[in-house]
C-alpha positions as CSV (number, residue, x, y, z in Angstrom):
1,M,0.0,0.0,0.0
2,F,2.8,2.4,0.8
3,C,4.4,1.7,-2.6
4,R,1.2,2.6,-4.4
5,Y,0.8,5.9,-2.7
6,F,4.5,6.6,-3.1
7,C,4.3,5.9,-6.9
8,F,1.2,8.1,-7.2
9,F,2.7,10.9,-5.2
10,S,5.9,10.7,-7.3
11,L,4.0,10.9,-10.6
12,C,2.0,13.9,-9.5
13,L,5.1,15.7,-8.1
14,F,6.9,15.0,-11.3
15,L,4.2,16.3,-13.5
16,Q,3.7,19.5,-11.5
17,T,7.5,20.1,-11.5
18,Q,7.6,19.7,-15.2
19,R,4.7,22.1,-15.6
20,K,6.3,24.7,-13.4
21,C,9.6,24.4,-15.2
22,S,8.0,24.7,-18.6
23,L,6.0,27.8,-17.5
24,G,9.2,29.4,-16.1
25,R,11.0,28.9,-19.3
26,V,8.2,30.1,-21.6
27,S,6.6,32.8,-19.5
28,N,6.1,34.9,-22.6
29,L,3.9,32.4,-24.3
30,S,0.3,33.1,-24.8
31,G,-2.5,31.5,-22.8
32,S,-3.4,29.1,-25.7
33,D,0.2,27.9,-26.0
34,A,0.4,27.4,-22.3
35,A,-2.8,25.4,-22.3
36,S,-1.2,22.9,-24.8
37,L,1.1,21.8,-22.1
38,P,-0.2,18.7,-20.3
39,G,-1.6,19.1,-16.9
40,F,-2.8,16.2,-14.7
41,E,-4.2,18.1,-11.7
42,N,-7.5,16.2,-12.1
43,L,-5.7,13.0,-11.2
44,T,-5.2,14.3,-7.7
45,M,-8.5,16.1,-7.3
46,G,-11.5,13.8,-6.6
47,Y,-10.5,10.8,-8.7
48,N,-11.8,7.5,-7.2
49,K,-10.6,4.4,-8.8
50,Y,-13.4,2.4,-7.2
51,L,-16.1,4.2,-9.2
52,R,-16.5,3.7,-12.9
53,P,-16.6,6.6,-15.4
54,Y,-20.0,8.3,-15.7
55,F,-20.9,6.7,-12.4
56,G,-24.7,6.9,-11.9
57,G,-25.2,7.9,-15.5
58,E,-24.8,6.3,-18.9
59,P,-22.8,3.1,-19.3
60,V,-19.2,3.0,-20.3
61,Q,-18.4,2.1,-23.9
62,I,-15.5,-0.4,-24.0
63,A,-14.1,-1.3,-27.4
64,M,-11.9,-4.3,-27.7
65,S,-9.5,-5.8,-30.2
66,L,-7.5,-9.0,-30.2
67,D,-4.2,-10.3,-31.6
68,I,-3.8,-14.1,-31.6
69,A,-0.1,-14.7,-31.1
70,S,-0.3,-18.5,-31.1
71,I,-2.4,-21.5,-30.4
72,S,0.1,-23.9,-29.0
73,S,-2.0,-27.0,-28.5
74,I,-5.5,-28.4,-29.2
75,S,-6.3,-31.4,-27.0
76,E,-9.1,-33.8,-28.0
77,S,-8.7,-35.8,-24.8
78,D,-9.2,-32.8,-22.6
79,M,-11.4,-30.9,-25.1
80,D,-9.6,-27.6,-24.8
81,Y,-7.0,-25.4,-26.6
82,T,-4.2,-23.1,-25.3
83,A,-3.7,-19.7,-26.9
84,T,-1.6,-16.6,-26.3
85,I,-3.5,-13.4,-27.0
86,Y,-2.9,-9.7,-26.8
87,L,-6.1,-8.1,-25.4
88,R,-6.6,-4.4,-26.0
89,Q,-9.4,-2.4,-24.3
90,R,-10.3,1.2,-24.9
91,W,-12.7,3.4,-23.0
92,T,-13.1,7.1,-22.2
93,D,-12.8,8.5,-18.6
94,P,-13.8,12.2,-18.5
95,R,-12.0,12.6,-15.2
96,L,-8.7,12.1,-17.1
97,V,-9.1,14.8,-19.8
98,F,-6.2,17.2,-20.1
99,H,-5.3,19.9,-22.5
100,G,-3.3,19.2,-25.6
101,N,-3.4,16.6,-28.4
102,K,-0.7,14.3,-27.2
103,S,-0.8,10.8,-25.7
104,F,1.3,9.5,-22.9
105,T,2.4,6.0,-22.1
106,L,2.4,5.5,-18.3
107,D,4.2,2.9,-16.2
108,A,2.1,-0.2,-16.1
109,R,2.2,-0.3,-12.3
110,L,0.1,2.8,-12.3
111,V,-2.9,0.7,-13.5
112,E,-3.6,-0.1,-9.9
113,L,-4.4,3.6,-9.3
114,L,-7.0,3.7,-12.2
115,W,-10.4,2.2,-12.8
116,V,-10.2,-0.7,-15.3
117,P,-12.9,-3.0,-16.7
118,D,-13.4,-6.4,-14.9
119,T,-13.2,-8.4,-18.1
120,Y,-12.7,-12.2,-17.8
121,I,-12.4,-15.1,-20.3
122,V,-15.5,-17.4,-20.2
123,E,-14.8,-21.1,-20.0
124,S,-11.2,-20.5,-19.1
125,K,-9.5,-23.4,-17.3
126,R,-6.1,-21.8,-16.6
127,S,-4.9,-18.3,-17.4
128,F,-1.9,-16.2,-16.5
129,L,-0.3,-12.8,-17.4
130,H,3.2,-12.8,-18.6
131,D,5.6,-10.9,-16.3
132,V,9.1,-11.2,-17.9
133,T,10.9,-9.0,-17.5
134,V,8.1,-6.9,-16.1
135,G,4.4,-7.4,-16.2
136,N,3.3,-7.4,-19.9
137,R,0.7,-4.6,-19.5
138,L,0.3,-1.2,-21.3
139,I,-1.4,2.0,-20.2
140,R,-1.7,4.8,-22.7
141,L,-3.6,8.0,-21.9
142,F,-5.0,10.4,-24.5
143,S,-5.9,14.0,-24.1
144,N,-9.6,13.4,-24.5
145,G,-9.6,11.0,-21.6
146,T,-9.4,7.8,-23.7
147,I,-7.4,5.0,-22.1
148,L,-5.8,2.1,-23.9
149,Y,-5.2,-0.9,-21.7
150,A,-3.3,-3.8,-23.3
151,L,-2.5,-7.3,-21.8
152,R,-0.6,-10.3,-22.9
153,I,-2.5,-13.4,-21.7
154,T,-2.0,-17.2,-22.1
155,T,-5.1,-19.1,-21.4
156,T,-6.5,-22.6,-21.7
157,V,-10.1,-22.5,-22.9
158,A,-12.6,-25.3,-23.0
159,C,-13.9,-26.3,-26.5
160,N,-16.7,-28.8,-26.8
161,M,-15.8,-31.1,-29.7
162,D,-17.8,-33.6,-31.8
163,L,-15.4,-36.4,-32.6
164,S,-17.9,-38.6,-34.4
165,K,-16.2,-37.8,-37.8
166,Y,-12.6,-38.0,-36.4
167,P,-10.2,-37.6,-38.2
168,M,-12.3,-36.0,-40.9
169,D,-13.9,-33.5,-38.5
170,T,-14.3,-29.8,-38.3
171,Q,-14.3,-28.3,-34.9
172,T,-15.8,-24.9,-33.8
173,C,-14.2,-23.2,-30.9
174,R,-14.9,-19.9,-29.1
175,L,-13.0,-17.3,-27.2
176,Q,-15.6,-15.3,-25.1
177,L,-14.9,-12.1,-23.2
178,E,-17.5,-11.0,-20.6
179,S,-17.8,-8.5,-17.7
180,W,-17.7,-10.2,-14.4
181,G,-19.6,-7.7,-12.1
182,Y,-20.8,-4.8,-14.3
183,D,-24.0,-5.5,-16.1
184,E,-25.3,-3.9,-19.3
185,N,-26.5,-0.9,-17.4
186,D,-22.9,-0.1,-16.4
187,V,-20.7,-1.2,-19.3
188,I,-21.2,-2.0,-23.0
189,F,-18.8,-4.2,-24.9
190,T,-18.1,-3.7,-28.6
191,W,-15.6,-4.8,-31.1
192,L,-13.4,-1.9,-32.2
193,R,-13.6,-2.7,-35.9
194,G,-15.9,-5.7,-36.3
195,N,-14.2,-8.7,-37.8
196,D,-11.1,-6.6,-38.4
197,S,-10.7,-6.3,-34.7
198,V,-9.0,-9.8,-34.7
199,H,-5.6,-10.2,-36.2
200,G,-3.0,-13.0,-36.4
201,I,-5.4,-15.9,-36.6
202,E,-5.2,-16.1,-40.4
203,R,-1.4,-16.6,-40.1
204,L,-1.5,-19.4,-37.7
205,R,0.2,-22.7,-38.7
206,L,-1.1,-25.6,-36.6
207,S,0.2,-29.2,-36.7
208,Q,-3.2,-31.0,-37.2
209,Y,-5.6,-28.2,-38.1
210,T,-6.2,-25.5,-40.7
211,V,-8.2,-22.4,-39.7
212,E,-11.2,-22.4,-42.1
213,R,-12.8,-19.1,-41.1
214,Y,-13.5,-16.9,-38.1
215,Y,-16.0,-14.2,-37.2
216,T,-16.9,-12.0,-34.3
217,L,-20.2,-11.7,-32.4
218,V,-21.7,-9.4,-29.8
219,S,-24.0,-11.2,-27.3
220,K,-25.4,-11.0,-23.8
221,S,-25.2,-13.5,-21.0
222,Q,-28.4,-13.7,-19.1
223,Q,-27.8,-14.8,-15.5
224,E,-29.6,-14.6,-12.2
225,T,-27.8,-11.5,-11.1
226,G,-28.4,-9.6,-14.4
227,S,-27.6,-9.4,-18.1
228,Y,-23.9,-9.0,-18.8
229,P,-22.3,-8.0,-22.1
230,R,-20.2,-10.6,-24.0
231,L,-18.0,-10.6,-27.0
232,I,-17.4,-13.8,-28.9
233,L,-14.6,-14.8,-31.3
234,Q,-15.7,-18.0,-33.1
235,F,-13.3,-19.9,-35.4
236,E,-13.5,-23.2,-37.3
237,L,-10.7,-25.7,-37.4
238,R,-10.5,-28.4,-40.0
239,R,-8.3,-31.4,-39.3
240,N,-5.6,-32.4,-41.8
241,V,-6.5,-35.9,-42.7
242,L,-3.4,-36.7,-44.7
243,Y,-1.4,-37.7,-41.6
244,F,-4.1,-40.2,-40.6
245,I,-4.3,-41.6,-44.1
246,L,-0.6,-42.4,-44.0
247,E,-0.5,-43.6,-40.4
248,T,-3.7,-45.7,-40.2
249,Y,-5.9,-45.9,-43.3
250,V,-3.1,-47.1,-45.7
251,P,-1.7,-49.8,-43.3
252,S,-5.2,-51.2,-42.5
253,T,-6.1,-51.4,-46.2
254,L,-2.8,-53.2,-46.9
255,L,-3.5,-55.7,-44.2
256,V,-6.9,-56.4,-45.7
257,M,-5.3,-57.0,-49.1
258,L,-2.7,-59.2,-47.5
259,S,-5.4,-61.5,-46.1
260,W,-6.7,-62.0,-49.7
261,V,-3.4,-63.7,-50.6
262,S,-4.6,-66.8,-48.8
263,F,-7.2,-67.3,-51.6
264,W,-4.4,-68.2,-54.0
265,I,-3.0,-70.8,-51.8
266,T,-4.3,-74.4,-52.0
267,L,-6.5,-75.8,-49.3
268,D,-3.9,-78.5,-48.5
269,S,-1.4,-75.8,-47.3
270,V,-2.8,-75.6,-43.8
271,P,0.2,-73.9,-42.1
272,A,0.6,-71.2,-44.8
273,R,-3.1,-70.2,-44.9
274,T,-3.5,-70.3,-41.1
275,C,-0.3,-68.2,-40.6
276,I,-1.5,-65.5,-42.9
277,G,-5.0,-65.4,-41.3
278,V,-3.8,-65.3,-37.7
279,T,-1.0,-62.8,-38.5
280,T,-3.3,-60.3,-40.2
281,V,-5.9,-60.6,-37.4
282,L,-3.2,-59.9,-34.7
283,S,-1.7,-57.0,-36.7
284,M,-5.1,-55.4,-37.2
285,T,-5.9,-55.7,-33.5
286,T,-2.6,-54.0,-32.7
287,L,-3.4,-51.2,-35.1
288,M,-6.8,-50.6,-33.6
289,I,-5.4,-50.4,-30.1
290,G,-2.7,-48.0,-31.2
291,S,-5.2,-45.7,-32.9
292,R,-7.3,-45.4,-29.8
293,S,-4.4,-44.9,-27.4
294,S,-4.0,-41.2,-28.4
295,L,-7.7,-40.6,-27.5
296,S,-7.8,-42.7,-24.3
297,K,-10.2,-40.3,-22.6
298,T,-12.7,-40.1,-25.4
299,N,-13.2,-43.8,-26.1
300,C,-16.9,-43.3,-25.5
301,F,-17.1,-41.8,-29.0
302,I,-17.6,-44.0,-32.0
303,K,-15.3,-42.2,-34.4
304,A,-15.0,-42.5,-38.2
305,I,-11.6,-44.1,-37.8
306,D,-13.0,-46.7,-35.5
307,V,-15.7,-47.6,-38.1
308,Y,-13.1,-48.0,-40.8
309,L,-10.8,-50.2,-38.6
310,G,-13.8,-52.3,-37.7
311,I,-14.7,-52.8,-41.4
312,C,-11.1,-53.9,-42.1
313,F,-11.0,-56.2,-39.1
314,S,-14.3,-57.8,-40.3
315,F,-12.9,-58.5,-43.8
316,I,-9.7,-60.0,-42.4
317,F,-11.6,-62.1,-39.9
318,G,-13.9,-63.1,-42.8
319,A,-11.0,-64.3,-44.9
320,L,-9.9,-66.5,-42.0
321,V,-13.3,-68.0,-41.5
322,E,-13.6,-68.6,-45.3
323,Y,-10.6,-70.9,-45.1
324,A,-12.0,-72.7,-42.1
325,V,-15.3,-73.4,-44.0
326,A,-13.6,-74.4,-47.2
327,H,-11.2,-76.8,-45.5
328,Y,-13.9,-78.3,-43.4
329,S,-16.1,-78.9,-46.5
330,S,-13.1,-80.4,-48.4
331,S,-12.4,-82.9,-45.5
332,Q,-16.1,-83.9,-45.4
333,K,-16.2,-84.4,-49.1
334,C,-13.3,-86.8,-48.9
335,T,-14.9,-88.9,-46.1
336,D,-18.3,-89.1,-47.9
337,K,-17.2,-90.8,-51.1
338,T,-19.9,-93.0,-52.8
339,P,-19.4,-96.2,-54.7
340,Q,-20.1,-94.3,-58.0
341,E,-16.7,-92.7,-57.7
342,G,-15.0,-96.1,-58.5
343,T,-14.0,-97.2,-62.0
344,A,-16.5,-98.9,-64.3
345,N,-14.7,-102.3,-63.9
346,E,-15.0,-102.2,-60.1
347,L,-18.7,-101.4,-60.3
348,T,-19.3,-104.4,-62.8
349,K,-17.5,-106.8,-60.5
350,E,-19.5,-105.7,-57.4
351,M,-22.8,-106.0,-59.3
352,E,-21.9,-109.5,-60.4
353,E,-21.1,-110.7,-56.9
354,V,-24.4,-109.5,-55.4
355,N,-27.3,-111.7,-56.0
356,I,-30.9,-110.6,-56.5
357,T,-32.0,-111.7,-53.0
358,S,-29.5,-109.6,-51.2
359,I,-30.5,-106.6,-53.3
360,L,-34.2,-107.0,-52.4
361,N,-33.4,-107.5,-48.7
362,S,-31.2,-104.4,-48.6
363,S,-33.8,-102.4,-50.4
364,I,-36.6,-103.4,-48.1
365,T,-34.4,-102.7,-45.1
366,S,-33.4,-99.3,-46.4
367,Y,-37.0,-98.4,-47.1
368,K,-38.1,-99.4,-43.6
369,Q,-35.3,-97.2,-42.1
370,Q,-36.4,-94.2,-44.1
371,I,-40.0,-94.4,-42.9
372,S,-39.2,-95.3,-39.3
373,F,-40.6,-92.9,-36.8
374,T,-37.7,-93.3,-34.4
375,S,-35.1,-92.7,-37.0
376,V,-33.3,-89.3,-36.8
377,E,-31.5,-89.7,-40.1
378,I,-32.5,-87.7,-43.1
379,S,-32.3,-89.8,-46.3
380,S,-30.3,-88.5,-49.2
381,D,-33.3,-88.8,-51.6
382,N,-36.8,-87.4,-51.1
383,I,-39.3,-89.9,-49.9
384,N,-42.6,-90.3,-51.7
385,C,-45.1,-89.1,-49.1
386,S,-48.2,-89.9,-51.2
387,D,-48.2,-93.5,-50.3
388,L,-51.8,-94.5,-49.4
389,T,-50.7,-96.9,-46.7
390,M,-49.0,-94.1,-44.7
391,K,-50.9,-92.5,-41.9
392,T,-51.4,-88.8,-41.5
393,H,-48.7,-88.2,-38.9
394,E,-46.4,-90.3,-40.9
395,K,-47.0,-88.2,-44.0
396,I,-46.4,-85.0,-41.9
397,K,-43.0,-86.3,-40.7
398,C,-42.2,-87.4,-44.2
399,V,-42.9,-83.9,-45.6
400,L,-40.8,-82.3,-42.9
401,R,-37.9,-84.6,-43.6
402,N,-38.0,-83.6,-47.3
403,K,-38.2,-79.9,-46.5
404,M,-35.2,-80.3,-44.1
405,H,-33.2,-82.1,-46.7
406,R,-34.0,-79.4,-49.3
407,I,-32.9,-76.6,-46.9
408,L,-29.7,-78.4,-46.0
409,S,-28.9,-79.0,-49.6
410,Y,-28.8,-75.2,-50.2
411,F,-25.9,-74.9,-47.6
412,T,-24.0,-77.9,-48.8
413,I,-20.9,-77.0,-50.7
414,Q,-20.6,-79.4,-53.6
415,N,-17.1,-78.3,-54.7
416,P,-15.0,-76.7,-51.9
417,S,-12.4,-75.4,-54.4
418,N,-15.0,-73.0,-55.7
419,V,-15.1,-71.2,-52.4
420,D,-11.7,-69.7,-53.0
421,H,-12.6,-69.0,-56.6
422,Y,-15.6,-66.9,-55.6
423,S,-13.8,-65.2,-52.7
424,K,-11.1,-63.9,-55.0
425,L,-13.8,-61.8,-56.7
426,L,-16.4,-61.1,-53.9
427,F,-14.0,-60.0,-51.1
428,P,-12.3,-57.2,-53.2
429,L,-15.7,-56.1,-54.7
430,F,-17.5,-55.8,-51.4
431,F,-14.5,-54.0,-49.9
432,M,-14.5,-51.4,-52.7
433,L,-18.2,-50.8,-52.3
434,V,-17.9,-50.3,-48.6
435,N,-15.1,-47.8,-49.1
436,V,-17.2,-45.8,-51.5
437,F,-20.0,-45.5,-49.1
438,Y,-17.7,-44.8,-46.2
439,W,-15.8,-42.0,-47.8
440,A,-18.9,-40.5,-49.4
441,Y,-20.7,-40.4,-46.0
442,Y,-18.0,-38.9,-43.9
443,L,-16.7,-36.4,-46.4
444,Y,-20.0,-35.1,-47.8
445,F,-22.6,-35.7,-45.2
C-alpha cells in the first residue's frame, strides 16, 4: 500500500514540477500555448478508482481488439485449446481529460491507481499474465480521456468437440470475453472494428488443423444477477486428414489386401493359410489399439476411424473364416465318397457278386429305415409321401424330412475349391463398395 501511494505521489510531483519548469522557461507564451502543455491536476483532485466513469449515468463504452499470437495445443482428450493473445481495451474516462493533443504511455504499475474493466475469459480453465521482464501490460492516456489498456495473456479454454467424424472432422471453438460484475447498465462491450478487430489468426500454422474461417459476435449473458455484455470470437478448425491416411488408413487397407493372398494358396497348405490369417488378425488388432491410445479419454465416442478399422477387421476375420469353411467342406467331401466314384470295372464286378436276393433285402431294409418314426436320419433322396398306406402323422413327418433335406442342400458346398474362386472376386468387390459408401458419407454428409 505504501508503494502505491509513493508511486502516485511521485507521478503527481513529477508532472507538477515539469509544468512549473515549462511555465518558467516560456513565461512569454500566450494562454493558448500554455494550455497545450499537459496538466494532470485532475488525477489528484477527486479521482476515485473504485467508481467507474459516468458513475450513476450512462454506461461506459468499452471497445476491444485481439491479436492471436499462437495456439500452442489443441487437445481432443481434454477438449480444450491453449492460446496466447494480446487483449486491448479502450474506454473514455472524462476525469482524465487534459489539454493538448498528445498521448502518454504510463508505467504499467500505475494501472492499480486507475479504474479498469473487470473483463474475464469465459470457460477458461487456466490463465496467467506474462511478467518477464516486467508485467506485460500497457497503459496509454490520450488528451480526450481515452485509455488504452493492453494485456498479454496465455489461457487454456474449453472447447466442446464432436469427434464422431474424427479424423475428418471440423471443430468450432470460441473465445468469449465478458464483464464479471458490471451488467449492461454499467458497461457496453463492442468490437473496435468488427471482424477486423481480430488479427493473427489467419497466419497461424497448426500441426493438425487449418483455420477455415473466423468471425466476431456481440452477445449477452443472461444470469440470475443480471444481463452481462459478452464478446465472442468464433473460429472453425478443419483437421488435416493426410497424416491419418498415411498412419492408419493405408496400413489397415494393406492388411486387408494381405489377407486375400490366402485365396491363391491351395486348401492343403494348412500352415501357410493359417499363418496368414492369424498374423493379419493380430496385426489389425494392434493397429486398432494404437489408434485409440491417443484418445484414451474419449473412447466413448464411436469415431469414423473406429468404423473403418472395424470394417477392415471384419474383412480380415472373414478371410480366416472362409478358409475354415472351405477346409472343413473339403475334408467332409473326402470322407463321404460314394461307390459311384470307382471305376467302371469295379462297379461291374461288385454287381456280379451281389445276388438278386441280397439286393431285395437291402432295399426293403433301407425303405423301412427311411420311414421309421424313431429314425433321426435324413435320407439322401426325397421320400414319396403320397403312399396311401401311410398314416397322417407319418406323412407330416415325411414332408418335414423332405423340407429339411432341401434346406440343408442349399448350404451344402458341392465343390469346396469354388469357395476360394468366388472369394477372389467377392471380397475385393465388397471392400471397394464399402469404401465408396464410407468416404462419401464422412466427407459429404
